[in-house]
N, C-alpha and C positions, 0 to 999 in steps of 0.2 A: 504493500500500500504506500502511495506517495503522500507525504505530509506537506501541506502547504499552509502558510500563514495568510492572514487576510489581505496583505499587500503583495503577495507573490504572483508572478506569471510564469508559466512553464516555457522556458527558453533554453535551447541547447547552448553549450559552452561556446561553440563556434559562432553562434549568433551574437555573442558579446565581443569576440575577438575581431570578427570581420568588420563591424562598424568602427571599432577603434582604429584598425588599419586604414579604413577608408577616410576617417577624419584626418589622420596624420598625412596620408597621401594628398588629400584635398588641400590641406594646409600648406604643404610643401609646394604644390603646383600653384596655388594662389599667391604665395609669397614670390615665386619665381616670375610669374606673369605681372604681378604688381610692380616688382622692381624693373622689369622690362618697360612697362608703361611709363614709370616715373623718369626713366632715363631721357625721355623725349621732352619732359617739361621741367626737369630740375634746374637746368641752366638759367632759363628765364626766371624761375622762381627764386633762385639765389640772387640773381642780379636785381630783381625787383625788391627783394628783402633788404639787400645792401643799400640800394639807392634810397629806399623809403625811410631808412633810419640814418642815413648819412648822405644827404643830398649834396654836400660839398665835396664828396669824394675822399673823405678822410680815411676810409678803409682801403687797404691795398694788399695784394698778394705778392710776397717777396720771394718765396721759394719756387723753383721750377716745377716741383711735384706737389706743392701744397694744394693747387686747384683740384687735382685728382682725388686727394684725400678728402677735401671738403665735399666734392661732388658725390663720391660713393658713400660717405658717411650720411649725407642727406638722403640719398636713395634708400639706404637700409632703414633709417628711422622712419621715413615716410611710408615705406612698404609695411613695416611692422605695425604702425598705427592704423594703416588701411585695413589690414587683415585681422586686426584685433576683434572687431565685432563678429567676424565669421568664426574665429577660434572660440570665443566665449559662447556663442550660440551652439556650436557643435558639441563642445564639452558639456554644456548644460544638458543638452538633449541626451547625451550618452550617460552621464553620471546620475541624473535626477531620478530615474526609476528605481535605483538601488538605495535611495535615502529615505529617511523618515520625514515626517511633515515639517518639523522644526529645522532639520538640516536642509531641506529644500528651500525654505524661506531664507536661510542664511546664504546659501549658494546663489540664489536669485539676486539677493541684495548685493552680494559681493561682486558678481560678474557684471550686473547692470551698472553698479556704481563705477566700476573701473572703465566701462565702455565710454562713459561721459567724463570721468575725472581725469584720466590720463591725457586725452586730447586737450582738455582745459588747462592742465598743468603745463603741457608743452607749449600751448599757445601763449600762456603767460610768460614763460621763459623766453621764447623767441621774440615776441612782439611787445613785451612790456619791461621785463627785467633787464634784458641785454641792452636795448636802446637807452634805458635809464642809466645803466652802467657806463655806456659810451659817453653819454652827455655829461655825466658826473666827472668822468676822467678828463673830458675836454675842458671843463671849467677849472679844475684844479691844476691842470698841466699847461694852461694857456700862457704863452710867452709872447711879448710884443714883437711884431714883425716876423714871427715864426709860425708857419702853418703846421698844425698837428697832423701826423700821419700814423695810423694804427694798423697793425698786422691783422688782416681779415682772418687769417688762419687761426690765430690765437683766440680771437673773439668767437669765431665759429666753434673752435674746440671746446671753449667754455660752455656754450649752449648745447652742443652735441653730447658733451660729457654728462651734463645734468639730465639730458633726455635719456641717455644710456642707463644712468642710475635708476631712473623711474621705471624703465622697462625691465631691468634685471630684478629690481625690487618686486615688481608684479609677479615675475616668474617664480621667485623664491617664496613669496606669500602664497601663490596658488598651489605650488608643489607641496609645501608643508601642510596647507589646509586640506588638500586632497589626501595626503597621508594620514592626517587625523581623522578625516571622514571615513576612510577605509580601514582604520584601526591599526595601521602599521606602527604607529608610535606607542601603542599599548604593549607591544612585544619587544620593541627595540627603542630604547631611549636615545640611542646614538643616530637613529635614522635622520632626524631633523638636523642634527649636527653635520651630517654628511652633506645635506642639501645646502646648508648655510656655508660650509667650507667651499663647496663648488661655486656657488653664486658669489660669495664674497671674494674668493680667489679670482674669479672672472673679472670682477670690478677692479681689483688691485692690478691685474695684468693688462687690462684693456683701456683703462681711463687715460685720457690724453695727458701730455706733459704739464699742462697748466694746473693739474691737480697734484703735482709732485709734492710730497711731504704730508699730504692729508688723505692719501688713498686708503690707508689702513683704517683711519678714523671714519671715513665715509663708508667703507665696507662694513665695519662693525655696527655703525649706526643704522645702516639700511637693513641689515639682518636682524637687528633688535626690533625695529619697527615691524618687519615681516613676521617675526615670532609673536609679537604682541597682538597683531591682527588675527593670526591663525588661532590663537588661544580663545578667541571669542566664539568659536564654534560651539553649538549646544552640546552638552555632555550626552553620552550614550545612555539609553533608558535603563540599562543594568550596570552602569558604572564604567564599563569599558567595552571595546569591540573585540579584543583579542585577549586570550588568557594562556598562561603556562600551566598545562594540566598533565599529570603523569598518572600511570596506572597504579592502583593500590591493591594489596592482597588482604582480603578480609579474614577473620578468624576461621570461617568455614571453608577457606581455600579458594573462594571465588575472586575474580579480578573485577575491581570496581574503579570507576572514574567519577569523581565526586565534584559537585558544585554546591556550595553553601550559600543560600539566599538570605541576605540581611534585609528583609522587607520591613519597613517602618510601620506599615499598616496605618498610614497617615498620622504617624506620631504615637500610636498606641503601643508599639512593640519596642522594647529596649534594644539598643544597638549592640553589635559585636564589639567587645572592649579591646581585643588585641588579636593580631593575625600572625604573631611570631611563632616560628616552628611549625607552620602549616603549609610547607612547600608542596607543590604539585596539586593543590586543591584550589579550585576557582572560587573566589568570593565575589558575589554579585550584590549590587545595591539597587533597590527600587523603593518607590514611595507607597504603592498599593497594587500589588499584583492582581488582586481580584477585580480591580476597577479599571486599570490602565491597559488598553489594548496594545499599545506600543510595547509595553513591558512584556506582555504575554507573547507577542510575536518574536521579540528579541530572545526570549527564553527558549522558544521552540527552535529558532534558527541556531542558537548556540548548541542545543542538544544534538542537532544534525551535524554541525560542523566538527564537534569535538568527540563524538561517539560516547556521550555520557551514559552512565548507567543509573545514577541516583542524584536526585535533587533533595536537599535538606533545607527546610525552612526553619528559621530560629524562633519565630514568634508563635507559630501554631503547628498543628500536626499535619498540615497539608490538605485537610478536608475542605476548607473554604475555597480552595482554588476552583475556578470555573470548570464545568464538566468538559467543555471542548478542549481545554488545555490538558486535563486528565486523559481524555481519550487519545489525543495526539501523542502524548508522552507514552501512554500504554502501548500504542501501536509501534513505538520505537523501543519497547522493552525497557523503559525508564521508570523507576519507582520514585514516588514522592513520599517523604515522611518529614518529620519535624521534631524540634526540641521542646515545643510548647512552653516557651518562656512566659507568654502572656497569661498562662494558667498557673504559674508558679509564683507565689508571693516572694520567694527568696531571690527572684530574678532582678529585683531592684538593686541588688548588691553586685557591683561590677566584678569583684573577685569570684563570686559564685558563678557568674556567667562564663568567666574564663575557665573555671574548673569544669563546668558542664560541657563546654566545647572541647576541652582537652580530653575529657573522658570519652566523648563520642569518637573523636579521631584516633584514640588509642586502640580502637578495634581494627585499624588498618595499618599495614606496613608497606614499605616500598616493594613493588613487584620486581622480580629479577628479569622480567621481559622488557623493562624500560631501556 
């Protein structure tokens, strides 16, 4: 019998991989053709930008190859900003079916916000901040009878570098957020660090020379902001999306894979005081398993993913759990029992709850099959 939760759709694995491959292929093709299109317009665009902010011709290109660097940097930035809405739309359509309601709202807000925020930031940098910078430098450096001349390559590098910081920052934020949504950070605390090292190192290595001396500071600051944004993702219904579970051997010789559910029953059940010395057992947190459909769905999905054999509720004996959840777990040969702390007056004592939990887990030893 196939177990499905309320939000599931029956889709083969290849039907997930093929759309992802199509998205990446479409993104690469779109980026290539967008760059090709911008090569026909970038010269006039840069010339117009330069003249509109320096009508006196104070900006000049001094190096023989500086114009090529300016030109291709502008093409890459323009192409990335152009395909950004396509990328956000495709990734939203691909990721959204596997998320819960609150996670979908967060993803929609994040992607939609970046579609508008990133172009606005870049517009401000190129058409407000940089012209103000040039005008300010002209005022402070004005000398009588001397016409100021500024290296257009250096001014352009400053603007393109800031644009590159914004783009890489978006990539780091989206990558870490996606890892949190898929639960990779629940099983590997170093996964996000690897993303930040890659993106931060990319900034350090690729930022123009005008950022010399502050590249490391910029990289660290950008990754700190990316991490702060990714942490605003709604927490998983049962506390985490991935768990480290090992097989245990019970006193009767059977092999068990355990998950202990710390359900607060909307504040009526006392919490688990400590989880020390409980390796290989999954500890779940929820507010009210009997009432919250998202928590019920997450529980069944976890049972399928980790081949669990037993759920243990701390507050009750498991009988209040809805029948549809009982039936689904029964079909998976998973038993539900509990410690019934809400029925025990001694459970108000934290030390007693620790002893109760330790006594229950003492029935299980590490299996030699691990």
